[in-house]
KOLBA-52339 format. One record per atom (N, C-alpha, C, CB): residue in one letter; atom name; z, x, y. Coordinates in Angstrom, 3 decimals, padded with zeros to 6 digits, always signed. Each point is the difference from the previous one (the first is absolute). Glycine has a CB too. Example, Ala and Ser with C-alpha at 12.3 -4.5 7.8 and 13.67 -1.06 7.14 Angstrom:
REM residues 2
REC   aa   at          z          x          y
REC    A    N   +007.800   +013.190   -005.690
REC    A   CA   +000.000   -000.890   +001.190
REC    A    C   +000.000   +000.900   +001.200
REC    A   CB   +001.246   -001.892   -001.173
REC    S    N   -001.966   +001.542   +002.223
REC    S   CA   +000.060   +000.820   +001.190
REC    S    C   +000.730   -000.770   +001.090
REC    S   CB   -002.145   +001.184   -000.628
REM end
This chain:
REM residues 107
REC   aa   at          z          x          y
REC    M    N   +016.568   -012.027   -021.391
REC    M   CA   -001.248   +000.690   +000.276
REC    M    C   +000.068   +000.891   +000.977
REC    M   CB   -001.064   -001.703   -000.675
REC    G    N   -000.276   +002.910   +000.630
REC    G   CA   -000.336   -000.069   +001.380
REC    G    C   -000.639   -000.256   +000.937
REC    G   CB   +000.624   +000.685   -000.684
REC    A    N   -001.001   -000.016   +001.757
REC    A   CA   -000.808   -000.702   +001.009
REC    A    C   -001.122   +001.375   +000.536
REC    A   CB   +002.297   -002.111   +000.855
REC    L    N   -003.535   +001.885   -000.450
REC    L   CA   -000.560   +000.261   -000.002
REC    L    C   -000.206   +001.159   +001.649
REC    L   CB   -000.252   -002.175   -002.196
REC    Y    N   +000.104   +003.040   +001.929
REC    Y   CA   +000.032   +001.250   +000.951
REC    Y    C   -000.901   +000.634   +000.206
REC    Y   CB   +001.607   +000.235   -000.444
REC    N    N   -001.665   -000.227   +001.777
REC    N   CA   -001.143   +001.400   +000.411
REC    N    C   +000.395   +000.946   +000.958
REC    N   CB   -001.814   -001.396   -000.291
REC    T    N   +001.387   +002.495   +000.859
REC    T   CA   +000.371   +000.926   +000.983
REC    T    C   -001.118   +000.919   -000.077
REC    T   CB   +002.501   -000.267   -000.125
REC    V    N   -002.970   +000.283   +001.964
REC    V   CA   -000.814   +000.267   +000.219
REC    V    C   -000.239   +000.655   +000.934
REC    V   CB   -000.156   -001.270   -001.040
REC    A    N   +000.202   +003.291   +001.111
REC    A   CA   +000.086   +000.121   +002.005
REC    A    C   -001.483   +000.698   +000.411
REC    A   CB   +003.120   +000.746   +000.366
REC    Y    N   -003.691   -000.655   +000.547
REC    Y   CA   -001.278   +000.065   +000.480
REC    Y    C   +000.627   +000.737   +001.425
REC    Y   CB   -001.539   -002.336   -001.349
REC    T    N   +000.413   +003.626   +001.432
REC    T   CA   -000.032   +000.781   +001.230
REC    T    C   -001.414   +000.116   +000.226
REC    T   CB   +002.141   +001.273   -000.291
REC    T    N   -003.023   -002.698   -000.055
REC    T   CA   -001.264   +000.438   +000.406
REC    T    C   -000.611   -001.033   +001.114
REC    T   CB   -000.307   +001.164   -002.402
REC    T    N   -000.814   -001.720   +002.937
REC    T   CA   -000.036   -001.372   +000.732
REC    T    C   -000.861   -001.038   -001.127
REC    T   CB   -000.039   +001.211   +002.818
REC    G    N   -000.079   -002.334   -002.670
REC    G   CA   -001.454   -000.411   -000.754
REC    G    C   +000.558   -001.466   -000.133
REC    G   CB   -001.074   +002.384   -001.599
REC    T    N   +000.344   -002.532   +000.102
REC    T   CA   +000.508   -001.466   -000.265
REC    T    C   +000.718   -000.017   -001.349
REC    T   CB   -001.967   -001.093   +001.319
REC    K    N   +002.866   +001.356   -001.836
REC    K   CA   +000.740   +000.396   -001.140
REC    K    C   -000.297   -000.454   -001.799
REC    K   CB   +001.596   -000.049   +002.251
REC    A    N   -001.881   +000.282   -002.800
REC    A   CA   -000.360   -001.032   -001.279
REC    A    C   +001.336   -000.922   +000.245
REC    A   CB   -001.428   +001.778   -002.099
REC    S    N   +001.450   -003.099   +001.094
REC    S   CA   +001.117   -001.274   +000.156
REC    S    C   +000.439   -000.035   -001.023
REC    S   CB   -000.805   -001.375   +001.361
REC    L    N   +002.510   +001.635   -001.410
REC    L   CA   +000.652   -000.125   -000.849
REC    L    C   +000.298   -001.718   -000.750
REC    L   CB   +000.706   +002.439   +001.303
REC    N    N   -001.391   -002.412   -002.821
REC    N   CA   +000.233   -000.941   -000.425
REC    N    C   +001.173   -000.861   +000.155
REC    N   CB   -001.377   +001.103   -001.006
REC    L    N   +001.616   -002.671   +000.687
REC    L   CA   +001.342   -000.744   -000.064
REC    L    C   -000.004   -000.624   -001.354
REC    L   CB   +000.203   -000.520   +002.539
REC    D    N   +000.020   -000.663   -002.720
REC    D   CA   +000.068   -001.103   -001.111
REC    D    C   +000.412   -000.866   +000.731
REC    D   CB   +000.434   +001.003   -001.988
REC    P    N   -001.605   -002.221   +002.547
REC    P   CA   +000.158   -000.911   +000.701
REC    P    C   +000.211   -001.454   -001.241
REC    P   CB   -001.488   +001.523   +002.333
REC    S    N   +001.817   -001.327   -004.014
REC    S   CA   +000.122   -000.726   -000.616
REC    S    C   +001.757   -000.260   -000.473
REC    S   CB   -002.744   +000.586   -000.346
REC    I    N   +003.229   +000.491   +001.166
REC    I   CA   +001.758   +000.019   -000.109
REC    I    C   +000.822   -001.410   +000.660
REC    I   CB   -000.185   +002.912   +000.373
REC    A    N   +000.668   -003.346   -000.535
REC    A   CA   +000.613   -001.679   +000.636
REC    A    C   +001.719   +000.445   -000.024
REC    A   CB   -002.159   -002.286   -001.443
REC    D    N   +002.024   +002.383   +001.924
REC    D   CA   +000.292   -000.439   +001.809
REC    D    C   -000.411   +001.010   +000.915
REC    D   CB   +002.098   -001.216   -000.449
REC    F    N   -003.508   +001.458   +000.784
REC    F   CA   -000.110   +001.565   +000.393
REC    F    C   +000.275   +000.320   +000.979
REC    F   CB   -001.306   +000.271   -001.013
REC    K    N   +001.971   +001.013   +000.969
REC    K   CA   +000.358   +000.788   +001.209
REC    K    C   -000.433   +001.180   -000.314
REC    K   CB   +001.845   -001.131   +000.726
REC    V    N   -002.246   +001.683   +001.195
REC    V   CA   -000.109   +002.084   -001.037
REC    V    C   +000.437   +000.249   +002.013
REC    V   CB   -003.330   +000.937   -003.142
REC    T    N   +004.057   +000.208   +002.954
REC    T   CA   -000.078   +000.745   +001.472
REC    T    C   -000.057   +001.310   -000.248
REC    T   CB   +001.275   -001.535   +001.253
REC    V    N   -001.953   +001.319   -000.237
REC    V   CA   -001.377   +001.701   +000.309
REC    V    C   +001.250   +000.376   +001.663
REC    V   CB   -004.289   -001.173   -000.846
REC    A    N   +004.598   +002.337   +000.554
REC    A   CA   +000.341   +000.880   +001.084
REC    A    C   -000.598   +001.009   +000.203
REC    A   CB   +001.649   -000.637   -000.206
REC    T    N   -002.516   +001.069   +001.602
REC    T   CA   -000.236   +001.192   +000.614
REC    T    C   +001.088   +000.780   +000.326
REC    T   CB   -001.757   -000.960   +000.710
REC    T    N   +001.674   +001.916   -000.596
REC    T   CA   +000.956   +001.324   +001.178
REC    T    C   -001.049   +001.251   +000.145
REC    T   CB   +002.904   -000.375   -001.060
REC    V    N   -002.603   +000.209   +002.744
REC    V   CA   -000.823   +001.033   +000.856
REC    V    C   +000.911   +001.553   -000.625
REC    V   CB   -000.721   -001.960   +002.743
REC    G    N   -000.108   +003.061   -003.576
REC    G   CA   +000.428   +000.983   +000.657
REC    G    C   -000.029   +000.838   +001.246
REC    G   CB   -000.105   -000.410   -001.772
REC    T    N   -000.832   +000.713   +002.299
REC    T   CA   +000.456   +000.343   +001.106
REC    T    C   -000.860   -000.531   +001.066
REC    T   CB   +001.028   +001.850   -001.044
REC    T    N   -002.355   -002.547   +001.252
REC    T   CA   -000.815   -001.132   +001.057
REC    T    C   -000.586   -000.578   -000.825
REC    T   CB   -000.460   +001.000   +001.983
REC    A    N   -000.243   -001.741   -002.001
REC    A   CA   -000.946   -000.905   -000.404
REC    A    C   -000.867   -001.458   +000.652
REC    A   CB   +001.486   +001.168   -001.581
REC    T    N   -002.526   -001.616   +001.598
REC    T   CA   -000.479   -001.261   +000.474
REC    T    C   -001.144   -000.392   -001.197
REC    T   CB   +000.502   +000.539   +002.844
REC    Y    N   +000.496   -002.260   -003.275
REC    Y   CA   -000.495   -000.287   -001.108
REC    Y    C   +000.139   -001.352   -000.208
REC    Y   CB   +000.343   +002.071   -000.722
REC    K    N   -000.666   -002.738   -000.359
REC    K   CA   -000.033   -001.300   -000.865
REC    K    C   -000.125   -000.158   -001.055
REC    K   CB   -000.546   -000.537   +001.226
REC    M    N   +000.996   -000.912   -001.364
REC    M   CA   +000.236   -000.165   -001.311
REC    M    C   -001.062   -001.494   -000.576
REC    M   CB   +002.856   +001.317   +000.450
REC    E    N   -003.444   -000.507   -001.132
REC    E   CA   -001.335   -001.766   -000.642
REC    E    C   +001.177   -000.364   -001.999
REC    E   CB   -004.493   +001.555   +001.220
REC    Y    N   +003.333   -003.001   -000.975
REC    Y   CA   +000.255   -000.557   -001.662
REC    Y    C   -000.700   -000.812   +000.048
REC    Y   CB   +002.026   +000.264   -000.670
REC    S    N   -002.707   +000.032   -000.945
REC    S   CA   -001.030   -001.410   +000.046
REC    S    C   +000.728   -000.401   -001.656
REC    S   CB   -003.079   +000.791   +001.739
REC    L    N   +001.877   -001.968   -001.292
REC    L   CA   +000.506   -000.940   -001.527
REC    L    C   -000.832   +000.506   -000.801
REC    L   CB   +000.678   -002.290   +000.674
REC    D    N   -001.929   +002.724   -000.856
REC    D   CA   -000.298   +000.561   -000.698
REC    D    C   -000.019   +000.768   -001.442
REC    D   CB   +000.020   -000.621   +001.953
REC    P    N   -000.662   -000.067   -002.972
REC    P   CA   +000.899   +000.681   -001.262
REC    P    C   -000.224   +001.633   -000.372
REC    P   CB   -000.197   -002.488   -001.089
REC    M    N   +000.546   +002.740   +000.795
REC    M   CA   +000.151   +001.588   -000.730
REC    M    C   -001.300   +000.074   -000.355
REC    M   CB   +002.384   +000.204   -001.077
REC    T    N   -003.303   -000.353   +001.283
REC    T   CA   -001.475   -000.051   -001.115
REC    T    C   -000.830   +000.293   +001.231
REC    T   CB   +000.288   -002.077   -002.254
REC    V    N   +000.111   +001.342   +003.476
REC    V   CA   -000.727   +000.333   +001.196
REC    V    C   +000.485   +001.008   +000.116
REC    V   CB   -000.479   -001.750   +001.022
REC    A    N   -000.547   +002.682   -000.572
REC    A   CA   +000.155   +001.364   +000.778
REC    A    C   +000.429   -000.129   +001.415
REC    A   CB   -001.756   +000.906   -001.386
REC    D    N   +002.745   +000.127   +001.869
REC    D   CA   +000.134   +000.045   +000.834
REC    D    C   -000.956   -000.215   +002.074
REC    D   CB   +001.390   +000.982   -002.729
REC    S    N   -002.567   -000.696   +001.997
REC    S   CA   -001.325   -000.004   +000.843
REC    S    C   -000.821   -001.510   +000.048
REC    S   CB   -000.229   +002.692   -000.759
REC    D    N   +000.962   -003.344   -000.180
REC    D   CA   -000.861   -001.247   -000.079
REC    D    C   +001.130   -001.098   +000.244
REC    D   CB   -002.003   +000.913   -001.791
REC    A    N   +003.229   -001.354   +001.929
REC    A   CA   +001.358   -000.501   +000.041
REC    A    C   -000.246   -000.425   +001.610
REC    A   CB   +001.611   +001.650   -002.049
REC    L    N   -001.241   -002.970   +001.870
REC    L   CA   +000.246   -000.149   +001.849
REC    L    C   +001.697   -000.069   +000.650
REC    L   CB   -002.493   -001.713   -000.088
REC    W    N   +002.499   +002.710   +000.628
REC    W   CA   +001.074   +000.304   +000.452
REC    W    C   +000.597   -000.191   +001.044
REC    W   CB   -000.545   +000.964   -001.127
REC    F    N   +002.277   -000.917   +001.557
REC    F   CA   +000.692   -000.548   +001.009
REC    F    C   +000.842   +000.475   +000.963
REC    F   CB   -000.318   -001.152   -001.372
REC    E    N   +000.534   +000.902   +002.731
REC    E   CA   +001.050   +000.782   +000.287
REC    E    C   +001.347   -000.543   -000.024
REC    E   CB   -001.559   +001.040   +001.145
REC    N    N   +002.885   -000.503   -001.467
REC    N   CA   +000.959   -000.179   -000.551
REC    N    C   +000.618   -000.295   +001.468
REC    N   CB   -000.158   +001.373   -002.475
REC    A    N   +000.477   -002.185   +002.849
REC    A   CA   +000.832   -000.700   +001.251
REC    A    C   +000.925   +001.270   +000.030
REC    A   CB   -000.014   -003.014   -000.328
REC    T    N   +001.264   +003.253   -000.289
REC    T   CA   +000.789   +001.526   +000.258
REC    T    C   -000.119   +000.676   -000.306
REC    T   CB   +001.006   -000.298   +000.202
REC    I    N   -002.282   +000.863   -000.111
REC    I   CA   +000.045   +001.388   -000.003
REC    I    C   -001.972   +000.320   +000.796
REC    I   CB   +002.419   +000.311   -002.832
REC    P    N   -002.447   -001.137   +003.658
REC    P   CA   -001.551   +000.028   +000.568
REC    P    C   -000.391   +000.893   +000.229
REC    P   CB   +000.013   -001.438   +000.772
REC    A    N   -001.233   +001.635   -000.442
REC    A   CA   -000.707   +001.034   +001.135
REC    A    C   +000.672   +000.708   +000.735
REC    A   CB   -001.413   -001.250   +000.210
REC    G    N   +001.634   +002.506   +000.222
REC    G   CA   +000.867   +000.596   +001.376
REC    G    C   +001.445   +000.491   -000.614
REC    G   CB   -001.126   -001.887   +001.981
REC    T    N   +001.569   +001.515   -002.991
REC    T   CA   +001.527   +000.506   -000.728
REC    T    C   +000.370   +001.163   -000.007
REC    T   CB   -000.195   -001.354   -001.327
REC    T    N   +000.926   +001.612   +002.089
REC    T   CA   +000.307   +001.070   -000.157
REC    T    C   +001.384   +000.554   -000.218
REC    T   CB   -001.873   -000.159   +001.011
REC    T    N   +002.385   -000.561   -001.303
REC    T   CA   +001.856   -000.035   -000.343
REC    T    C   -000.144   -000.354   -001.887
REC    T   CB   +001.307   -001.545   +003.098
REC    S    N   -000.228   +001.799   -003.628
REC    S   CA   +000.113   -000.630   -001.165
REC    S    C   -000.059   -001.409   -000.233
REC    S   CB   +001.026   +001.757   -000.190
REC    K    N   -000.890   -002.154   -000.646
REC    K   CA   +000.362   -001.322   -000.537
REC    K    C   +000.105   -000.398   -001.329
REC    K   CB   -000.856   -000.384   +001.746
REC    V    N   +001.184   -001.128   -001.774
REC    V   CA   +000.144   -000.187   -000.974
REC    V    C   -000.582   -001.644   +000.083
REC    V   CB   +001.922   +002.103   -000.480
REC    A    N   -002.758   -002.339   -000.613
REC    A   CA   -000.356   -001.552   +000.517
REC    A    C   +000.363   -000.262   -001.698
REC    A   CB   -002.377   -000.236   +002.528
REC    L    N   +002.995   -001.055   -002.491
REC    L   CA   +000.232   -000.907   -001.314
REC    L    C   -001.209   -001.123   -000.379
REC    L   CB   +002.654   +000.237   +000.629
REC    I    N   -002.489   -000.255   -001.890
REC    I   CA   -001.641   -001.351   -000.178
REC    I    C   +000.056   -000.841   -001.134
REC    I   CB   -001.823   +001.618   +000.798
REC    T    N   +001.983   -002.178   -000.567
REC    T   CA   +000.095   -001.061   -000.608
REC    T    C   -000.757   -001.484   -000.494
REC    T   CB   +001.439   +001.390   +000.966
REC    T    N   -003.012   -000.738   -000.322
REC    T   CA   -000.718   -000.964   -001.168
REC    T    C   -000.617   +000.828   -000.694
REC    T   CB   -000.411   -001.953   +001.099
REC    P    N   -000.456   +001.319   -002.146
REC    P   CA   -000.823   +000.806   -000.721
REC    P    C   -001.715   +000.858   +000.390
REC    P   CB   +001.630   -001.771   -001.404
REC    I    N   -001.185   +002.961   +001.382
REC    I   CA   -000.510   +001.117   +000.194
REC    I    C   -000.994   +000.748   -000.894
REC    I   CB   +001.909   -000.141   +001.062
REC    A    N   -002.394   +001.073   -001.207
REC    A   CA   -001.098   +000.585   -000.951
REC    A    C   +000.216   +001.393   +000.235
REC    A   CB   -001.810   -001.846   +000.062
REC    R    N   +001.723   +002.419   +001.088
REC    R   CA   +000.128   +001.461   +000.435
REC    R    C   +000.045   +000.300   +001.181
REC    R   CB   -000.926   +000.444   -001.556
REC    V    N   +001.973   +000.739   +002.088
REC    V   CA   -000.324   +000.735   +001.219
REC    V    C   -000.373   +001.212   +000.317
REC    V   CB   +001.115   -001.244   +000.273
REC    R    N   -001.198   +001.376   +000.867
REC    R   CA   -000.790   +001.004   +000.453
REC    R    C   +000.517   +000.468   +001.731
REC    R   CB   -002.134   -001.085   -001.893
REC    L    N   +002.424   +002.816   +001.991
REC    L   CA   -000.094   -000.108   +000.968
REC    L    C   -001.938   +000.518   +000.947
REC    L   CB   +003.284   +000.183   -000.759
REC    V    N   -002.853   -000.725   +001.911
REC    V   CA   -001.144   +001.059   +000.568
REC    V    C   +000.488   +001.319   +001.163
REC    V   CB   -001.682   -002.368   -000.288
REC    I    N   +001.606   +003.547   -000.129
REC    I   CA   +000.568   +000.878   +001.539
REC    I    C   -000.904   +000.110   +001.481
REC    I   CB   +001.056   +001.630   -001.906
REC    A    N   -000.867   -001.795   +002.344
REC    A   CA   -000.601   +000.660   +001.021
REC    A    C   +000.546   +001.180   +000.884
REC    A   CB   -000.820   -002.078   -000.157
REC    A    N   +002.016   +002.645   +000.143
REC    A   CA   +000.360   +001.110   -000.192
REC    A    C   +001.007   +000.835   -000.520
REC    A   CB   -001.104   -000.653   +001.170
REC    V    N   +001.175   +001.641   -001.723
REC    V   CA   +001.135   -000.212   -000.060
REC    V    C   +000.491   +002.179   +000.574
REC    V   CB   -000.117   -003.081   -002.418
REC    S    N   +001.570   +003.415   +002.405
REC    S   CA   +000.562   +001.075   -000.793
REC    S    C   +000.732   -000.104   -000.123
REC    S   CB   -000.684   +001.068   +000.231
REC    G    N   +000.882   -000.354   -001.773
REC    G   CA   +001.367   +000.194   -000.814
REC    G    C   -000.517   -000.602   -000.999
REC    G   CB   +001.970   -000.003   +001.497
REC    T    N   -001.079   -001.296   -001.368
REC    T   CA   +000.289   -000.440   -001.365
REC    T    C   -000.374   -001.511   +000.124
REC    T   CB   +001.975   +001.800   -000.616
REC    L    N   -002.876   -002.870   -000.121
REC    L   CA   +000.548   -001.725   +000.107
REC    L    C   -000.232   +000.085   -001.078
REC    L   CB   -000.408   -001.440   +001.928
REC    T    N   +001.770   +000.650   -002.512
REC    T   CA   +000.559   -000.573   -001.065
REC    T    C   +000.206   -001.006   -000.373
REC    T   CB   +000.500   +001.231   +000.227
REC    I    N   -001.280   -002.125   -001.232
REC    I   CA   +000.181   -001.218   -000.447
REC    I    C   +000.389   -000.171   -001.088
REC    I   CB   -001.225   -000.443   +001.164
REC    Q    N   +002.286   -000.768   -001.363
REC    Q   CA   +000.663   +000.116   -000.953
REC    Q    C   +000.372   -001.477   -000.391
REC    Q   CB   +000.650   +002.397   +000.658
REC    V    N   -001.615   -003.453   -002.416
REC    V   CA   -000.073   -000.828   +000.088
REC    V    C   +000.752   -000.455   -001.318
REC    V   CB   -001.859   +000.248   +001.699
REC    R    N   +002.789   -001.136   -001.361
REC    R   CA   +001.113   -000.546   -001.428
REC    R    C   -000.249   -002.241   +000.186
REC    R   CB   +002.942   +003.056   +000.435
REC    Q    N   -003.693   -002.828   -001.968
REC    Q   CA   +000.319   -001.244   -000.252
REC    Q    C   +000.448   -000.528   -001.491
REC    Q   CB   -001.512   -000.106   +001.928
REC    G    N   +002.630   -000.748   -001.597
REC    G   CA   +000.369   -000.420   -001.120
REC    G    C   -000.808   -000.476   -000.966
REC    G   CB   +001.530   -000.241   +001.152
REC    I    N   -000.638   +000.218   -002.611
REC    I   CA   -000.838   -000.395   -001.026
REC    I    C   +001.127   -001.238   -000.528
REC    I   CB   -001.595   +002.614   -000.633
REC    S    N   +000.612   -003.790   +000.124
REC    S   CA   +000.865   -001.051   +000.136
REC    S    C   +000.508   +000.453   -002.068
REC    S   CB   -001.521   -002.379   +002.723
REC    V    N   +002.499   +001.160   -002.783
REC    V   CA   -000.066   -000.483   -001.466
REC    V    C   +000.840   -001.585   -000.071
REC    V   CB   +000.002   +002.888   -001.020
REC    N    N   -001.987   -003.289   +000.670
REC    N   CA   -000.121   -000.891   +000.009
REC    N    C   +000.371   -000.207   -001.525
REC    N   CB   -001.433   -000.081   +002.148
REM end
């Protein structure tokens, strides 16, 4: 079976729309990679709230691997179930790309 995969490239600042995951998959594992094209300052947040809750109403937590003030490309490996991730971009010149891959179990 395939895997959940998303990639989005951003060229503007601000809080970006979340990328949904499937927290019901066991053994939960997701890899999030960010690639800074020229320069960027950003952070990654995650939420446990279901996709039925709007991004603006969800409770967000800062990821420890990609905290506020990050300026380089990073990879975060997450093994505890979360529902979605998003980037908050303080500054960007060029492109900041996020890639999210989650394996799908064959239970």
